[in-house]
C-alpha beads as a LAMMPS data file, in Angstrom:
LAMMPS data file: protein, C-alpha beads

141 atoms
140 bonds

1 atom types
1 bond types

-500.0 500.0 xlo xhi
-500.0 500.0 ylo yhi
-500.0 500.0 zlo zhi

Masses

1 110.0

Atoms # bond

1 1 1 343.111 -396.312 230.709
2 1 1 339.727 -397.703 231.718
3 1 1 336.734 -396.190 229.948
4 1 1 334.055 -394.581 232.095
5 1 1 330.418 -395.304 231.268
6 1 1 329.970 -391.534 231.165
7 1 1 332.482 -390.942 228.368
8 1 1 331.175 -390.464 224.858
9 1 1 331.797 -393.393 222.562
10 1 1 331.253 -397.048 221.904
11 1 1 331.328 -399.401 224.881
12 1 1 331.527 -403.136 224.219
13 1 1 329.441 -405.269 226.564
14 1 1 328.784 -409.022 226.709
15 1 1 326.526 -409.782 223.717
16 1 1 325.897 -406.067 223.128
17 1 1 327.388 -402.766 222.110
18 1 1 326.495 -399.380 223.576
19 1 1 327.106 -396.101 221.750
20 1 1 326.771 -393.450 224.469
21 1 1 326.235 -389.832 223.399
22 1 1 325.500 -387.591 226.403
23 1 1 325.268 -384.473 224.213
24 1 1 323.014 -385.963 221.518
25 1 1 320.557 -383.102 222.176
26 1 1 321.480 -379.704 223.517
27 1 1 319.788 -378.726 226.807
28 1 1 317.390 -376.235 225.196
29 1 1 316.164 -378.802 222.630
30 1 1 315.815 -381.533 225.259
31 1 1 313.855 -379.243 227.597
32 1 1 311.574 -378.150 224.744
33 1 1 310.841 -381.723 223.708
34 1 1 310.166 -382.722 227.317
35 1 1 307.579 -379.948 227.701
36 1 1 305.991 -380.742 224.343
37 1 1 305.829 -384.512 224.938
38 1 1 304.419 -384.061 228.445
39 1 1 301.393 -382.283 226.985
40 1 1 300.990 -383.856 223.549
41 1 1 301.579 -387.616 223.690
42 1 1 298.789 -390.115 224.339
43 1 1 300.055 -391.270 227.733
44 1 1 298.453 -394.345 229.288
45 1 1 299.039 -396.630 232.221
46 1 1 298.411 -400.248 231.356
47 1 1 298.465 -403.503 233.284
48 1 1 300.926 -406.324 232.553
49 1 1 301.566 -409.845 233.765
50 1 1 304.625 -409.943 236.002
51 1 1 305.598 -413.235 237.623
52 1 1 302.065 -414.545 237.054
53 1 1 300.314 -411.517 238.586
54 1 1 298.515 -408.696 236.792
55 1 1 300.012 -405.388 237.950
56 1 1 299.799 -401.742 236.934
57 1 1 302.886 -400.603 234.999
58 1 1 304.874 -398.294 237.314
59 1 1 305.043 -395.476 234.723
60 1 1 303.060 -393.891 231.918
61 1 1 303.817 -394.946 228.368
62 1 1 302.864 -394.106 224.800
63 1 1 303.472 -396.237 221.672
64 1 1 303.950 -394.429 218.347
65 1 1 305.110 -395.840 215.040
66 1 1 304.580 -396.945 211.496
67 1 1 301.294 -398.644 210.648
68 1 1 301.276 -402.289 211.759
69 1 1 304.093 -401.995 214.299
70 1 1 302.323 -403.724 217.151
71 1 1 304.413 -404.419 220.220
72 1 1 303.728 -407.235 222.684
73 1 1 305.286 -407.749 226.078
74 1 1 304.184 -409.224 229.397
75 1 1 300.688 -410.027 228.104
76 1 1 300.143 -406.483 226.735
77 1 1 299.668 -405.638 223.039
78 1 1 300.204 -402.037 221.925
79 1 1 299.027 -400.646 218.569
80 1 1 300.800 -397.489 217.410
81 1 1 299.529 -393.949 217.469
82 1 1 300.482 -391.905 214.380
83 1 1 303.872 -390.179 214.553
84 1 1 303.803 -386.613 215.833
85 1 1 306.024 -384.091 214.029
86 1 1 308.394 -383.904 217.020
87 1 1 308.666 -387.680 217.431
88 1 1 309.275 -388.108 213.693
89 1 1 312.067 -385.492 213.789
90 1 1 313.668 -387.220 216.806
91 1 1 313.362 -390.589 215.037
92 1 1 315.121 -389.196 211.963
93 1 1 317.914 -387.763 214.138
94 1 1 318.363 -391.184 215.788
95 1 1 318.402 -392.897 212.386
96 1 1 321.081 -390.512 211.124
97 1 1 323.205 -390.965 214.273
98 1 1 322.859 -394.772 214.315
99 1 1 322.776 -395.529 210.613
100 1 1 319.736 -397.725 211.315
101 1 1 316.047 -397.347 210.508
102 1 1 313.552 -397.227 213.370
103 1 1 309.836 -397.949 212.953
104 1 1 308.390 -397.159 216.396
105 1 1 308.987 -395.611 219.793
106 1 1 307.860 -396.624 223.254
107 1 1 307.873 -393.354 225.184
108 1 1 308.063 -393.767 228.960
109 1 1 307.135 -391.051 231.437
110 1 1 308.853 -391.754 234.745
111 1 1 308.503 -389.424 237.708
112 1 1 308.774 -389.729 241.463
113 1 1 308.954 -393.418 242.339
114 1 1 308.239 -394.674 238.809
115 1 1 310.707 -397.187 237.486
116 1 1 311.632 -399.711 234.847
117 1 1 313.573 -402.783 235.897
118 1 1 316.263 -404.572 233.952
119 1 1 314.864 -406.152 230.824
120 1 1 316.174 -407.699 227.631
121 1 1 314.175 -406.231 224.699
122 1 1 314.026 -409.758 223.265
123 1 1 310.439 -409.887 222.022
124 1 1 310.200 -411.813 218.703
125 1 1 308.934 -408.819 216.700
126 1 1 312.158 -406.923 217.516
127 1 1 314.231 -409.460 215.568
128 1 1 317.268 -411.511 216.502
129 1 1 319.683 -408.637 217.256
130 1 1 317.542 -405.559 217.827
131 1 1 318.987 -402.063 217.660
132 1 1 317.438 -399.860 220.340
133 1 1 317.857 -396.078 220.454
134 1 1 317.169 -394.639 223.889
135 1 1 316.858 -390.886 224.384
136 1 1 316.396 -389.578 227.919
137 1 1 314.882 -386.147 228.509
138 1 1 314.753 -384.498 231.915
139 1 1 316.856 -386.205 234.566
140 1 1 319.640 -388.655 233.793
141 1 1 318.867 -392.354 233.849

Bonds

1 1 1 2
2 1 2 3
3 1 3 4
4 1 4 5
5 1 5 6
6 1 6 7
7 1 7 8
8 1 8 9
9 1 9 10
10 1 10 11
11 1 11 12
12 1 12 13
13 1 13 14
14 1 14 15
15 1 15 16
16 1 16 17
17 1 17 18
18 1 18 19
19 1 19 20
20 1 20 21
21 1 21 22
22 1 22 23
23 1 23 24
24 1 24 25
25 1 25 26
26 1 26 27
27 1 27 28
28 1 28 29
29 1 29 30
30 1 30 31
31 1 31 32
32 1 32 33
33 1 33 34
34 1 34 35
35 1 35 36
36 1 36 37
37 1 37 38
38 1 38 39
39 1 39 40
40 1 40 41
41 1 41 42
42 1 42 43
43 1 43 44
44 1 44 45
45 1 45 46
46 1 46 47
47 1 47 48
48 1 48 49
49 1 49 50
50 1 50 51
51 1 51 52
52 1 52 53
53 1 53 54
54 1 54 55
55 1 55 56
56 1 56 57
57 1 57 58
58 1 58 59
59 1 59 60
60 1 60 61
61 1 61 62
62 1 62 63
63 1 63 64
64 1 64 65
65 1 65 66
66 1 66 67
67 1 67 68
68 1 68 69
69 1 69 70
70 1 70 71
71 1 71 72
72 1 72 73
73 1 73 74
74 1 74 75
75 1 75 76
76 1 76 77
77 1 77 78
78 1 78 79
79 1 79 80
80 1 80 81
81 1 81 82
82 1 82 83
83 1 83 84
84 1 84 85
85 1 85 86
86 1 86 87
87 1 87 88
88 1 88 89
89 1 89 90
90 1 90 91
91 1 91 92
92 1 92 93
93 1 93 94
94 1 94 95
95 1 95 96
96 1 96 97
97 1 97 98
98 1 98 99
99 1 99 100
100 1 100 101
101 1 101 102
102 1 102 103
103 1 103 104
104 1 104 105
105 1 105 106
106 1 106 107
107 1 107 108
108 1 108 109
109 1 109 110
110 1 110 111
111 1 111 112
112 1 112 113
113 1 113 114
114 1 114 115
115 1 115 116
116 1 116 117
117 1 117 118
118 1 118 119
119 1 119 120
120 1 120 121
121 1 121 122
122 1 122 123
123 1 123 124
124 1 124 125
125 1 125 126
126 1 126 127
127 1 127 128
128 1 128 129
129 1 129 130
130 1 130 131
131 1 131 132
132 1 132 133
133 1 133 134
134 1 134 135
135 1 135 136
136 1 136 137
137 1 137 138
138 1 138 139
139 1 139 140
140 1 140 141
């Protein structure tokens, strides 16, 4: 029986593994976090270099994390804001579910025509085989 990408469980991919948990948060918790994050995070819209051109990122983002967890991509360097109580609780839930520590979060606010193209999360500061936890609130990705 072929596994659907929408089933819960581990999916093996070329050079990667995906652990998909559609019910990681119940609907009430997810909706509450979405409302809280919308109003409380330090959202910003930066510019990056894309194919040699400087362009506005097609979404809002906010970088939170442990002290010293700078993140660089596409000519942009982000320094972390201090963890909020809600982000720290979500981080701890991800750590418990994944059995991995996490030191930062790049929150993305996408609405309307906002987007994020395919990318590799292969920046040197993420390490050789980075573990990425992705939690989507609101609509499905």
